Backbone as CSV, one residue per row, in Angstrom:
resi,resn,N_x,N_y,N_z,CA_x,CA_y,CA_z,C_x,C_y,C_z
1,MET,0.857,-1.191,0.000,0.000,0.000,0.000,0.888,1.235,0.000
2,ALA,0.528,2.221,-0.747,1.305,3.457,-0.863,1.241,4.255,0.434
3,ALA,2.318,4.953,0.701,2.367,5.787,1.897,1.380,6.947,1.772
4,THR,0.789,7.312,2.878,-0.115,8.450,2.929,0.704,9.734,2.918
5,PRO,0.314,10.744,2.133,1.028,12.019,2.206,0.797,12.637,3.585
6,TYR,1.811,13.252,4.106,1.693,13.834,5.440,2.605,15.037,5.553
7,THR,2.344,15.826,6.575,3.279,16.854,6.995,3.716,16.474,8.400
8,ALA,4.934,16.828,8.738,5.458,16.541,10.068,5.681,17.853,10.798
9,ASP,5.348,17.862,12.073,5.697,19.023,12.889,6.206,18.563,14.241
10,LEU,6.939,19.446,14.884,7.554,19.171,16.179,7.250,20.357,17.066
11,LYS,6.481,20.113,18.124,6.042,21.214,18.982,6.163,20.829,20.453
12,ASN,6.340,21.850,21.288,6.230,21.576,22.713,4.753,21.686,23.099
13,VAL,4.425,21.255,24.274,3.021,21.176,24.681,2.334,22.541,24.659
14,ASP,3.071,23.604,24.940,2.478,24.942,24.952,2.142,25.448,23.549
15,GLU,2.739,24.849,22.527,2.458,25.247,21.144,1.273,24.495,20.544
16,LEU,0.771,23.504,21.248,-0.351,22.716,20.739,-1.667,23.316,21.220
17,PRO,-2.529,23.701,20.294,-3.862,24.151,20.719,-4.563,23.027,21.494
18,ALA,-5.477,23.404,22.373,-6.136,22.435,23.256,-6.714,21.252,22.495
19,ARG,-7.401,21.497,21.393,-8.026,20.401,20.639,-6.969,19.457,20.059
20,GLU,-5.851,19.998,19.584,-4.787,19.154,19.030,-4.098,18.341,20.120
21,LEU,-3.893,18.938,21.288,-3.341,18.198,22.413,-4.304,17.086,22.834
22,TYR,-5.585,17.403,22.888,-6.597,16.398,23.216,-6.529,15.232,22.226
23,ASP,-6.462,15.520,20.924,-6.397,14.471,19.906,-5.171,13.581,20.098
24,LEU,-4.041,14.197,20.398,-2.809,13.444,20.605,-2.934,12.525,21.821
25,LEU,-3.387,13.076,22.936,-3.516,12.270,24.157,-4.587,11.193,24.006
26,LYS,-5.680,11.514,23.316,-6.739,10.529,23.103,-6.225,9.360,22.280
27,MET,-5.455,9.639,21.213,-4.919,8.561,20.398,-4.018,7.655,21.230
28,ARG,-3.181,8.238,22.060,-2.285,7.428,22.895,-3.074,6.582,23.881
29,VAL,-4.064,7.150,24.522,-4.882,6.386,25.470,-5.650,5.290,24.736
30,ASP,-6.237,5.617,23.585,-6.988,4.624,22.819,-6.120,3.411,22.465
31,VAL,-4.857,3.647,22.127,-3.978,2.547,21.732,-3.320,1.892,22.937
32,PHE,-2.614,2.684,23.744,-1.796,2.092,24.805,-2.598,1.599,26.000
33,VAL,-3.678,2.256,26.324,-4.464,1.865,27.498,-5.631,0.958,27.104
34,VAL,-6.441,1.399,26.141,-7.659,0.662,25.789,-7.341,-0.535,24.894
35,GLU,-6.755,-0.295,23.721,-6.497,-1.381,22.769,-5.581,-2.450,23.356
36,GLN,-4.525,-2.016,24.046,-3.581,-2.976,24.607,-4.015,-3.468,25.986
37,ASN,-5.178,-3.013,26.438,-5.728,-3.438,27.732,-4.666,-3.331,28.830
38,CYS,-4.098,-2.135,28.945,-2.971,-1.921,29.842,-3.187,-0.647,30.658
39,PRO,-3.864,-0.776,31.793,-4.034,0.429,32.612,-2.693,0.867,33.218
40,TYR,-2.279,2.060,32.868,-1.034,2.615,33.386,-1.155,4.134,33.320
41,PRO,-0.290,4.857,34.018,-0.386,6.325,34.036,0.134,6.959,32.745
42,GLU,-0.717,7.045,31.729,-0.340,7.642,30.450,0.121,9.087,30.626
43,LEU,-0.560,9.824,31.464,-0.157,11.203,31.741,0.865,11.160,32.877
44,ASP,2.137,11.040,32.492,3.218,10.783,33.445,4.035,12.015,33.815
45,GLY,3.614,13.190,33.365,4.337,14.417,33.679,5.459,14.746,32.703
46,LYS,5.833,13.820,31.845,6.949,14.051,30.919,6.543,14.832,29.671
47,ASP,5.256,14.859,29.366,4.808,15.580,28.170,5.079,17.076,28.256
48,ILE,5.128,17.613,29.451,5.347,19.047,29.652,6.712,19.474,29.107
49,GLU,7.744,18.643,29.303,9.098,18.974,28.862,9.440,18.392,27.500
50,ALA,8.582,17.547,26.956,8.870,16.835,25.706,8.608,17.697,24.485
51,LEU,9.186,17.260,23.383,8.801,17.750,22.069,7.908,16.683,21.465
52,HIS,6.825,17.105,20.847,5.840,16.177,20.303,5.915,16.216,18.783
53,LEU,6.299,15.088,18.215,6.374,14.929,16.771,5.035,14.385,16.295
54,ARG,4.471,15.042,15.303,3.181,14.592,14.771,3.264,14.467,13.262
55,LEU,2.636,13.439,12.741,2.404,13.326,11.307,0.941,13.673,11.098
56,MET,0.701,14.651,10.227,-0.639,15.189,10.014,-1.000,15.138,8.534
57,GLU,-2.300,15.012,8.266,-2.805,15.136,6.909,-4.128,15.882,6.969
58,SER,-4.171,17.042,6.344,-5.389,17.868,6.310,-5.983,18.067,7.704
59,GLY,-5.123,18.358,8.667,-5.572,18.611,10.028,-5.850,17.378,10.862
60,GLU,-5.712,16.185,10.274,-5.961,14.940,11.008,-4.643,14.353,11.508
61,LEU,-4.633,13.939,12.763,-3.458,13.316,13.365,-3.345,11.872,12.892
62,LEU,-2.222,11.550,12.248,-1.981,10.204,11.736,-1.129,9.367,12.676
63,ALA,-0.127,10.017,13.293,0.834,9.307,14.136,1.574,10.329,14.993
64,SER,2.157,9.846,16.080,2.928,10.762,16.921,3.976,10.000,17.726
65,ALA,4.934,10.765,18.225,5.964,10.272,19.134,6.405,11.454,19.971
66,ARG,6.984,11.161,21.111,7.535,12.268,21.891,9.038,12.078,22.040
67,LEU,9.720,13.216,22.075,11.170,13.243,22.228,11.491,13.888,23.568
68,LEU,12.276,13.177,24.356,12.693,13.693,25.658,14.159,14.085,25.574
69,LYS,14.434,15.369,25.834,15.794,15.870,25.688,16.722,15.229,26.713
70,PRO,18.022,15.167,26.372,18.998,14.586,27.299,19.102,15.422,28.575
71,HIS,19.360,14.744,29.693,19.533,15.457,30.962,20.889,16.155,31.014
72,ASP,21.916,15.530,30.446,23.219,16.187,30.362,23.852,15.870,29.012
73,ALA,25.026,16.397,28.789,25.660,16.356,27.471,25.902,14.944,26.935
74,HIS,26.011,13.946,27.797,26.335,12.596,27.338,25.151,11.637,27.387
75,ASP,24.039,12.085,27.950,22.854,11.232,28.030,22.184,11.114,26.664
76,PRO,21.440,10.037,26.472,20.713,9.911,25.206,19.468,10.781,25.171
77,VAL,19.075,11.164,23.977,17.747,11.721,23.751,16.841,10.498,23.647
78,LYS,15.629,10.600,24.168,14.748,9.427,24.195,13.525,9.635,23.316
79,ILE,13.222,8.608,22.548,12.002,8.576,21.750,11.016,7.673,22.482
80,GLY,9.800,8.153,22.654,8.794,7.344,23.325,7.404,7.628,22.804
81,ARG,6.448,6.867,23.315,5.037,7.021,22.955,4.856,7.030,21.437
82,VAL,5.549,6.113,20.766,5.476,5.970,19.313,4.148,5.297,18.971
83,VAL,3.293,5.993,18.225,1.955,5.455,17.975,1.432,5.919,16.615
84,VAL,0.770,4.986,15.942,0.088,5.271,14.680,-1.402,5.092,14.932
85,SER,-2.191,6.020,14.433,-3.642,5.944,14.579,-4.152,4.619,14.011
86,PRO,-5.019,3.917,14.741,-5.580,2.670,14.215,-6.246,2.853,12.848
87,ALA,-6.800,4.017,12.585,-7.464,4.281,11.305,-6.473,4.415,10.145
88,HIS,-5.174,4.509,10.459,-4.179,4.745,9.411,-3.063,3.702,9.416
89,ARG,-3.323,2.559,10.010,-2.317,1.498,9.997,-2.244,0.869,8.603
90,GLY,-1.103,0.226,8.342,-0.914,-0.435,7.057,-0.444,0.497,5.963
91,LYS,-0.082,1.711,6.321,0.353,2.709,5.334,1.831,3.071,5.494
92,ARG,2.557,2.277,6.275,3.992,2.479,6.531,4.270,3.788,7.266
93,LEU,3.286,4.258,8.007,3.472,5.487,8.774,4.415,5.291,9.955
94,GLY,4.518,4.077,10.469,5.491,3.804,11.527,6.903,4.053,11.028
95,ASP,7.183,3.630,9.810,8.499,3.892,9.211,8.734,5.387,9.059
96,ALA,7.724,6.082,8.536,7.846,7.530,8.343,8.039,8.238,9.682
97,LEU,7.280,7.822,10.683,7.371,8.442,12.005,8.761,8.253,12.607
98,MET,9.300,7.040,12.528,10.634,6.804,13.083,11.705,7.561,12.301
99,SER,11.574,7.616,10.994,12.550,8.390,10.209,12.525,9.860,10.607
100,GLU,11.337,10.402,10.776,11.199,11.805,11.204,11.747,12.004,12.624
101,ALA,11.477,11.060,13.509,11.937,11.171,14.904,13.460,11.131,14.971
102,ILE,14.061,10.197,14.262,15.525,10.096,14.245,16.134,11.361,13.647
103,SER,15.563,11.833,12.568,16.051,13.056,11.937,15.995,14.241,12.907
104,ALA,14.891,14.368,13.623,14.756,15.463,14.598,15.779,15.321,15.717
105,CYS,15.967,14.116,16.228,16.949,13.893,17.298,18.352,14.242,16.827
106,GLU,18.694,13.811,15.613,20.036,14.078,15.093,20.246,15.554,14.790
107,ARG,19.196,16.243,14.379,19.295,17.683,14.118,19.465,18.462,15.429
108,LEU,18.688,18.093,16.454,18.707,18.826,17.719,19.839,18.408,18.651
109,TYR,20.197,17.133,18.625,21.195,16.578,19.553,22.152,15.651,18.807
110,PRO,22.941,16.179,17.863,23.765,15.317,17.009,24.831,14.512,17.743
111,ALA,25.254,14.956,18.905,26.310,14.254,19.642,25.755,13.234,20.640
112,ASN,24.443,13.120,20.721,23.840,12.228,21.705,23.285,10.968,21.039
113,PRO,23.467,9.817,21.707,22.798,8.624,21.205,21.282,8.781,21.378
114,ILE,20.526,7.922,20.730,19.066,7.933,20.830,18.645,6.629,21.499
115,ALA,17.811,6.725,22.521,17.370,5.543,23.262,15.859,5.418,23.197
116,LEU,15.392,4.193,23.365,13.963,3.948,23.496,13.737,2.649,24.241
117,SER,12.554,2.524,24.783,12.104,1.292,25.422,11.066,0.695,24.486
118,ALA,11.444,-0.364,23.790,10.591,-0.942,22.746,9.759,-2.094,23.280
119,GLN,8.517,-2.166,22.830,7.781,-3.391,23.077,8.555,-4.493,22.360
120,ALA,8.796,-5.590,23.050,9.701,-6.635,22.558,9.312,-7.157,21.175
121,HIS,8.027,-7.228,20.878,7.625,-7.750,19.564,7.985,-6.800,18.413
122,LEU,8.409,-5.571,18.756,8.807,-4.592,17.731,10.325,-4.456,17.602
123,ARG,11.051,-5.353,18.231,12.517,-5.279,18.222,13.076,-5.178,16.798
124,ARG,12.638,-6.035,15.901,13.178,-6.026,14.530,12.813,-4.740,13.799
125,PHE,11.641,-4.217,14.068,11.246,-2.940,13.475,12.279,-1.862,13.831
126,TYR,12.624,-1.753,15.120,13.579,-0.740,15.555,15.005,-1.057,15.108
127,GLU,15.349,-2.337,15.036,16.675,-2.703,14.538,16.875,-2.219,13.104
128,ALA,15.822,-2.189,12.321,15.911,-1.708,10.940,16.308,-0.235,10.875
129,PHE,16.158,0.480,11.982,16.537,1.892,12.055,17.871,2.089,12.779
130,GLY,18.602,0.998,13.010,19.923,1.099,13.621,19.947,0.980,15.126
131,PHE,18.824,0.654,15.738,18.795,0.472,17.194,19.297,-0.920,17.548
132,VAL,19.997,-1.004,18.675,20.548,-2.263,19.162,20.038,-2.478,20.582
133,GLY,19.645,-3.704,20.878,19.191,-4.026,22.229,20.302,-3.863,23.243
134,THR,19.959,-3.270,24.393,20.955,-3.053,25.449,20.520,-3.650,26.777
135,SER,19.401,-4.351,26.782,18.935,-4.967,28.025,18.317,-6.315,27.708
136,ALA,18.124,-7.077,28.745,17.320,-8.288,28.618,15.860,-7.849,28.539
137,GLU,15.028,-8.728,28.073,13.601,-8.439,28.025,13.073,-8.298,29.453
138,TYR,12.193,-7.323,29.657,11.597,-7.086,30.974,10.138,-6.698,30.793
139,LEU,9.381,-6.821,31.872,7.976,-6.437,31.831,7.820,-4.995,32.286
140,GLU,7.124,-4.222,31.482,6.747,-2.862,31.858,5.236,-2.782,31.702
141,ASP,4.556,-2.560,32.796,3.094,-2.515,32.792,2.498,-3.789,32.190
142,GLY,3.159,-4.928,32.454,2.659,-6.217,32.008,2.968,-6.556,30.557
143,ILE,3.718,-5.696,29.840,4.049,-5.922,28.432,5.570,-6.095,28.308
144,PRO,6.036,-7.153,27.622,7.480,-7.343,27.445,8.104,-6.193,26.657
145,HIS,9.191,-5.658,27.190,9.935,-4.550,26.572,11.412,-4.895,26.525
146,ILE,12.145,-4.119,25.748,13.605,-4.195,25.697,14.131,-2.777,25.482
147,ASP,15.210,-2.427,26.189,15.854,-1.136,25.986,16.726,-1.224,24.744
148,MET,16.708,-0.157,23.945,17.476,-0.120,22.713,18.140,1.247,22.553
149,VAL,19.283,1.269,21.870,20.029,2.517,21.646,20.537,2.548,20.214
150,ARG,20.539,3.739,19.666,21.131,4.022,18.343,22.253,5.007,18.587
151,GLN,23.408,4.743,18.048,24.564,5.595,18.297,24.352,7.004,17.748
152,ALA,25.074,7.953,18.344,24.983,9.356,17.948,25.400,9.547,16.495
153,ALA,24.769,10.507,15.842,25.108,10.827,14.462,26.549,11.345,14.363
154,ARG,26.907,12.193,15.314,28.266,12.748,15.376,28.756,12.634,16.806
155,PRO,29.380,11.511,17.171,29.843,11.355,18.550,30.749,12.507,18.972
156,ALA,30.608,12.900,20.230,31.401,14.018,20.771,32.855,13.664,20.872
């Protein structure tokens, strides 16, 4: 299936109008809490400091991820809450979203590695983007995960 045309934007929470923030949070809850039957604190306080990457088409949210800036010069930038709208699956938007996320991380933090906590069944998906497992499989909120890292674009 052909990729859906989209625009990508990267905003902090204060730049998102209320309705757009609602749409983003609703999509995450619909997928991570409801669809995956996983009650957990989706609103974890990290969205306030995060940058929110969105793939949009004609004002509709297709996919999103959040980027958490490094705490210090050598820490990784973290990609999390990677999600594609159920209405837009099968269009390779996960690939587009990860490419955009990596590009943003490398543009903003070129000397920092990129880290994520992947659902274990998506390990090969993330490996295709250069991520390598750095932990044993573990349970997070009852779902198997693995920590993964991609080396910095320009190591310090």
